[in-house]
C-alpha positions, 0 to 999 in steps of 0.5 A: 463521532470519532474520525476514521483512520485508514491504513492503506497497507498495499499490496505494492503495485496493487492500486493504493496510490490510485485509491489514495489519489481519489480519496484525497480529493474529497473535502471530508478527507485530509492526508499528509503531503507524503503518501507513504510514511513507513514509520512502523516498517522502520520500527518492526521490519527493517531487516526485511525491507531495509534497503527500500527504507534507506532509499525512502529516508534519503528521498525525504532529504532531497531538495526537490520537494519545493517543486513538488509542493508547489500549489499543494502546501507551503514549503515550510509545512512540507519541511515540518512534516519531514521532521515529524516523519523522521522523529516518528520513527521513534516517537508515537507523539510525532507520528500523531502530530503528522495527522493533527487537524491543526496541520491538515484542517478539520476532517472526518477521514485521514490515514497512512497509505504505506504499502509495505505495512503488509510486511509488519508482524502481528506486534507491529500491526497491533502497535499501529492500531493501538497508537491511533486508537489511543488518540481517539481515531477509529482504525480500519484497513484497506488491503488491495491485491493483484495477480501475484506474478503480475504484481511482482513483475510490476514492482521490479520495474518500479524499483529499478528506476534506470533501464527498468524494463531490462533490469526487471526482466533479468532479475525476475527469476533470481529475485523470486526467492528474496524474502522481501519480494516473497513476503509482499506477495504472500497474501495468505500470510498477510491476511492471517496477520491482519485478521489477528489484529483487526475485526472483519468489519474493519478490513476492506479487501479489493482486487486491482483487476476489479478496482476501477468501476462503480461496484468497487466505489460502492463498496468503499462508500459502504465500508467508510459509511460515506454517501458521496465519493466520486472516483475517476476510473480513467486516471492512472497514477504511479504506473510501471513501464511495460516490461518484456514478455515473460518466458515460459520458464520464468512463468513456471518458476513464479507459479511454483513460488506463488501457487499456495497464494493462488490456491488460498485466494481462489478459495477465499476470493473465488473471483480471482480464479477468473480475474488473475491472468496466471491463476488458471495455470497456478491452479491446474 
């Protein structure tokens, strides 16, 4: 039976880190040390997320992985993986070596949880699929969504590591029109591209607001055809710091930008009309 390759593509700040953390604890799953590889972002949408990718590549070269790897992997294995990631920006064979059983051990499930894969054009998604499928994997996608305005504000707070609350609040309205941020929250466009490349039964959609419960765990088990998959709902990972409350003017500006996304999702995923905090205002 083919091993399953999971692309956990985002959205950014919608629960992918939590889900990855849950899956990696199961003995049938094996993932690289680095959760987000962003290999196909480097290849296909560097113009859209170049600044983020530059910081990502620089982070790979930092010396603090010795401490972070303690108890997880030997330092030389982490160093090897960093080299493979950098070479994988160009070579498919090095991308596949990152997931080799000789490195990770035997597994039924592996994957690449790079949240910015939501930004890939159709040709990037197709190449991503072709690479792993050609290597004998069965590819699938997990796409998690969150209230667009809430997600956007959380992402701003995450990206500003110093004085995040104050910076994110000041940047909230000016950054709404930035292509990087708009594309991250354009779920309607992301889904259209995904469904051009992947069949309906190869995609699992989830909502952050309805993620931490038995119902979602059951959907994951059914999607991956695995009988036992315990999840710890109380644990949170990679949580952004709280921000200052948004003003009415800021909310109105964001609603204007994301209104089409709220409308699309209300039709495609009707529960969003109740679950998403700003949906009623956007749909009014």
